[in-house]
C-alpha positions as CSV (number, residue, x, y, z in Angstrom):
1,X,1.8,-8.6,16.5
2,X,-2.0,-8.5,16.0
3,X,-3.1,-5.5,13.9
4,X,-5.4,-3.1,15.7
5,X,-9.1,-2.9,14.6
6,X,-10.4,0.5,13.7
7,X,-13.4,1.6,15.7
8,X,-16.0,4.2,14.4
9,X,-19.1,5.5,15.9
10,X,-20.6,7.6,13.2
11,X,-22.9,6.2,10.5
12,X,-21.1,8.3,7.8
13,X,-17.8,6.7,8.7
14,X,-19.2,3.2,8.5
15,X,-20.8,4.0,5.1
16,X,-17.5,5.6,3.8
17,X,-15.6,2.4,4.8
18,X,-18.1,0.1,3.1
19,X,-18.2,2.2,-0.1
20,X,-14.4,2.2,-0.4
21,X,-14.1,-1.6,0.1
22,X,-16.9,-2.3,-2.3
23,X,-15.2,0.1,-4.9
24,X,-12.2,-2.1,-4.5
25,X,-14.2,-5.1,-5.5
26,X,-14.5,-6.6,-2.1
27,X,-17.5,-8.4,-0.5
28,X,-18.6,-7.1,2.9
29,X,-19.8,-9.2,5.8
30,X,-21.6,-7.8,8.8
31,X,-21.9,-9.3,12.3
32,X,-24.3,-7.4,14.6
33,X,-23.7,-7.9,18.4
34,X,-24.4,-6.3,21.7
35,X,-20.8,-6.7,22.8
36,X,-19.6,-8.6,25.9
37,X,-18.0,-10.9,23.3
38,X,-17.2,-14.6,23.9
39,X,-16.0,-17.4,21.6
40,X,-19.5,-17.8,20.2
41,X,-19.5,-14.3,18.8
42,X,-16.0,-14.7,17.5
43,X,-17.2,-17.9,15.6
44,X,-19.7,-15.6,13.8
45,X,-16.9,-13.4,12.7
46,X,-15.0,-16.4,11.4
47,X,-18.2,-17.6,9.6
48,X,-18.5,-14.2,8.0
49,X,-14.9,-14.3,7.0
50,X,-15.5,-17.5,5.0
51,X,-18.1,-15.7,2.8
52,X,-16.7,-12.1,2.7
53,X,-13.5,-10.3,2.1
54,X,-14.1,-7.7,4.9
55,X,-15.9,-8.2,8.2
56,X,-17.6,-5.3,10.0
57,X,-18.8,-6.0,13.6
58,X,-21.3,-3.8,15.2
59,X,-21.4,-3.4,19.0
60,X,-24.5,-1.7,20.3
61,X,-26.5,-2.5,23.4
62,X,-30.0,-1.9,22.1
63,X,-32.3,-0.4,24.7
64,X,-35.4,-1.0,22.5
65,X,-35.2,-4.8,22.9
66,X,-35.1,-4.8,26.7
67,X,-38.4,-5.0,28.6
68,X,-39.0,-2.8,31.6
69,X,-38.0,-5.5,34.1
70,X,-35.0,-6.8,32.1
71,X,-31.3,-6.3,32.5
72,X,-30.4,-3.4,30.2
73,X,-28.6,-1.4,32.9
74,X,-26.5,-4.3,34.1
75,X,-25.8,-5.8,30.6
76,X,-22.0,-6.0,30.4
77,X,-20.3,-3.3,28.4
78,X,-16.7,-4.2,27.6
79,X,-15.8,-2.4,24.4
80,X,-12.0,-2.3,24.9
81,X,-11.8,-6.0,25.6
82,X,-14.2,-6.7,22.8
83,X,-12.1,-4.8,20.3
84,X,-9.0,-6.7,21.4
85,X,-10.8,-10.0,20.9
86,X,-11.9,-8.9,17.4
87,X,-8.4,-8.1,16.5
88,X,-7.4,-11.7,17.3
89,X,-9.9,-13.0,14.7
90,X,-8.9,-10.3,12.1
91,X,-12.2,-8.3,12.1
92,X,-11.7,-5.3,9.8
93,X,-13.9,-2.6,11.4
94,X,-16.0,-2.1,14.6
95,X,-19.0,0.1,14.4
96,X,-19.9,1.1,18.0
97,X,-22.4,4.0,17.8
98,X,-23.7,5.9,20.7
99,X,-27.4,5.5,21.5
100,X,-28.2,9.0,20.0
101,X,-26.7,7.9,16.6
102,X,-29.2,5.0,16.4
103,X,-32.1,6.7,18.1
104,X,-31.7,10.5,17.6
105,X,-34.0,13.0,19.2
106,X,-37.5,12.7,17.8
107,X,-37.0,9.1,16.6
108,X,-40.5,7.7,16.1
109,X,-40.4,4.6,13.9
110,X,-40.7,1.0,14.9
111,X,-40.7,-2.2,12.8
112,X,-43.6,-4.4,14.1
113,X,-43.7,-7.9,12.8
114,X,-46.0,-10.9,12.7
115,X,-45.1,-14.4,11.4
116,X,-42.2,-15.9,13.4
117,X,-42.2,-12.9,15.7
118,X,-45.6,-14.0,17.0
119,X,-44.9,-17.7,17.5
120,X,-45.9,-17.8,21.2
121,X,-42.3,-18.5,22.3
122,X,-40.1,-15.6,23.3
123,X,-42.8,-13.2,22.3
124,X,-45.1,-14.7,25.0
125,X,-42.7,-13.5,27.7
126,X,-41.0,-10.5,26.0
127,X,-43.9,-8.9,24.0
128,X,-41.9,-5.8,22.8
129,X,-38.6,-7.7,22.2
130,X,-38.8,-8.5,18.6
131,X,-40.0,-5.0,17.6
132,X,-36.9,-3.7,19.2
133,X,-34.7,-6.3,17.5
134,X,-36.4,-5.8,14.1
135,X,-36.1,-2.0,14.3
136,X,-32.4,-1.9,15.2
137,X,-31.4,-4.7,12.7
138,X,-33.3,-3.0,9.9
139,X,-31.3,0.2,10.7
140,X,-28.0,-1.6,10.9
141,X,-28.5,-3.5,7.6
142,X,-29.5,-0.2,6.0
143,X,-26.5,1.7,7.5
144,X,-24.0,-0.9,6.5
145,X,-25.4,-2.1,3.2
146,X,-23.3,-5.3,3.6
147,X,-23.5,-8.2,1.2
148,X,-24.1,-10.7,3.9
149,X,-24.9,-10.6,7.6
150,X,-24.3,-13.5,10.0
151,X,-26.5,-14.2,13.1
152,X,-26.2,-17.1,15.6
153,X,-28.7,-20.0,15.7
154,X,-28.7,-19.9,19.5
155,X,-31.4,-17.1,19.1
156,X,-33.3,-19.2,16.6
157,X,-36.6,-17.4,16.7
158,X,-34.7,-14.1,16.3
159,X,-32.8,-15.6,13.3
160,X,-36.1,-16.4,11.6
161,X,-37.5,-13.0,12.4
162,X,-34.5,-11.3,10.8
163,X,-34.7,-13.6,7.7
164,X,-38.4,-12.7,7.3
165,X,-37.9,-9.0,7.7
166,X,-35.1,-9.0,5.1
167,X,-37.4,-10.8,2.7
168,X,-40.5,-8.7,3.4
169,X,-38.6,-5.3,3.3
170,X,-36.6,-6.3,0.2
171,X,-33.3,-5.8,2.0
172,X,-30.5,-7.0,-0.3
173,X,-28.2,-8.2,2.4
174,X,-28.1,-12.1,2.6
175,X,-28.9,-13.4,6.1
176,X,-27.0,-16.4,7.2
177,X,-27.3,-18.5,10.4
178,X,-24.3,-19.9,12.1
179,X,-24.3,-22.9,14.4
180,X,-24.4,-22.5,18.2
181,X,-21.0,-22.7,19.9
182,X,-21.1,-24.7,23.2
183,X,-19.1,-25.2,26.3
184,X,-17.6,-28.7,26.8
185,X,-20.7,-29.8,28.8
186,X,-23.1,-28.6,26.2
187,X,-24.2,-25.2,27.6
188,X,-24.7,-22.7,24.8
189,X,-22.2,-19.8,25.0
190,X,-24.0,-16.6,26.1
191,X,-23.0,-13.3,27.6
192,X,-25.6,-14.0,30.4
193,X,-23.7,-17.1,31.6
194,X,-21.5,-14.9,33.7
195,X,-24.5,-14.3,36.0
196,X,-24.7,-17.9,37.0
197,X,-23.4,-18.9,40.4
198,X,-21.0,-21.9,40.5
199,X,-23.9,-24.2,41.6
200,X,-26.2,-22.8,38.9
201,X,-23.5,-23.2,36.3
202,X,-23.2,-26.9,37.1
203,X,-26.9,-27.4,36.7
204,X,-27.1,-25.2,33.6
205,X,-25.8,-28.1,31.4
206,X,-29.1,-29.8,31.9
207,X,-30.9,-27.4,29.5
208,X,-29.0,-28.8,26.6
209,X,-29.2,-32.3,28.1
210,X,-33.0,-32.1,28.3
211,X,-33.3,-30.9,24.7
212,X,-31.0,-33.6,23.5
213,X,-32.9,-36.3,25.3
214,X,-36.2,-35.0,23.9
215,X,-34.8,-35.1,20.4
216,X,-33.6,-38.7,21.0
217,X,-37.0,-39.8,22.2
218,X,-38.7,-38.2,19.2
219,X,-36.3,-39.8,16.8
220,X,-37.0,-43.2,18.3
221,X,-40.7,-42.8,17.7
222,X,-42.0,-41.4,21.0
223,X,-44.9,-39.0,20.9
224,X,-43.7,-35.4,20.6
225,X,-45.9,-34.1,23.4
226,X,-44.7,-36.8,25.8
227,X,-41.0,-36.2,24.9
228,X,-41.2,-32.5,25.5
229,X,-43.2,-32.9,28.7
230,X,-40.6,-35.3,30.0
231,X,-37.9,-32.7,29.2
232,X,-39.7,-29.9,31.0
233,X,-40.1,-32.2,34.1
234,X,-36.4,-33.0,34.0
235,X,-35.5,-29.3,34.1
236,X,-37.9,-28.6,36.9
237,X,-36.4,-31.4,39.0
238,X,-33.0,-29.7,38.9
239,X,-34.3,-26.3,39.7
240,X,-35.2,-24.6,36.4
241,X,-38.3,-22.4,36.2
242,X,-39.3,-23.4,32.6
243,X,-40.9,-20.7,30.4
244,X,-41.3,-23.1,27.5
245,X,-39.8,-26.2,25.9
246,X,-41.6,-27.0,22.7
247,X,-41.2,-28.7,19.3
248,X,-41.8,-26.4,16.3
249,X,-41.6,-26.4,12.6
250,X,-38.0,-25.4,11.8
251,X,-39.1,-23.1,9.0
252,X,-42.1,-21.3,10.4
253,X,-42.1,-22.1,14.2
254,X,-45.6,-23.4,13.9
255,X,-46.5,-26.1,16.4
256,X,-45.9,-29.7,15.3
257,X,-47.3,-33.0,16.5
258,X,-45.6,-35.5,14.2
259,X,-42.2,-36.0,12.5
260,X,-44.2,-36.4,9.3
261,X,-44.8,-32.6,9.3
262,X,-41.2,-31.8,8.2
263,X,-38.1,-30.5,9.9
264,X,-38.4,-29.9,13.7
265,X,-36.7,-27.6,16.0
266,X,-36.8,-27.9,19.8
267,X,-36.7,-24.5,21.5
268,X,-36.5,-23.8,25.2
269,X,-36.2,-20.9,27.7
270,X,-35.8,-21.4,31.4
271,X,-34.5,-19.5,34.5
272,X,-31.9,-20.6,37.0
273,X,-32.2,-18.2,39.8
274,X,-32.2,-14.7,38.3
275,X,-30.6,-15.8,35.0
276,X,-32.7,-16.7,32.0
277,X,-31.2,-19.1,29.5
278,X,-32.3,-20.0,26.0
279,X,-31.3,-22.8,23.7
280,X,-32.5,-24.9,20.8
281,X,-31.5,-27.9,18.7
282,X,-32.6,-29.5,15.5
283,X,-34.3,-32.9,15.5
284,X,-32.3,-34.5,12.8
285,X,-32.7,-38.0,11.2
286,X,-29.3,-39.4,10.2
């Protein structure tokens, strides 16, 4: 029988648990999520388990990172099912605070970043998003005081933002990225995939396909601009409304025009109907 996972909602309870485990000489891993967990999230827990003795998973749908026309109200909230899934991967504690615990009355502080948060990618379309992400992640890292925290590479710009804020604010928690888990046809796993209609779900695989084809063209010597333009055209042909598909420096997200400039990441965001999908891949020479 799978052991139940304890769930706490108070910051003091979270800190008490972490203090006790650290006093026992154990290393603490943290996996922040917004719930609606799928296999991709569970792979982050497994990644944290490989580098920590205890894994704490946070479940908090953060209102501060949703824009005024985004899907905060309809974002799926499935705490009971999430806890059951976490028990199956042997998570040790779930921290699921109410909104008022994270943003109590009178809360008036925001973390506003530059650097990778102003890369003209997600920030171009969601100008308040990374302030909301940076603020809540700073709070969660401070509340948990974990040794290591694991975030998925699917949200690649977000991962770089979090790495930068940890460095800039001298947060001791080590930030690790974990690879994107994909469906059999290449679609990156996401809580938003449930919004796709059957026809949209069939076409959704083209997002990863277009990125992969662009990477292949770049690796064979094609001009980067031509390769990314062809990928955007491919997506438009199958019904995507493309926000961006660009080649960027993998470390800074600065624009790149040549493979001689260093490691490259291809990043994309595009809508199918009402559902906005994001994805990215590395352009890797074997």
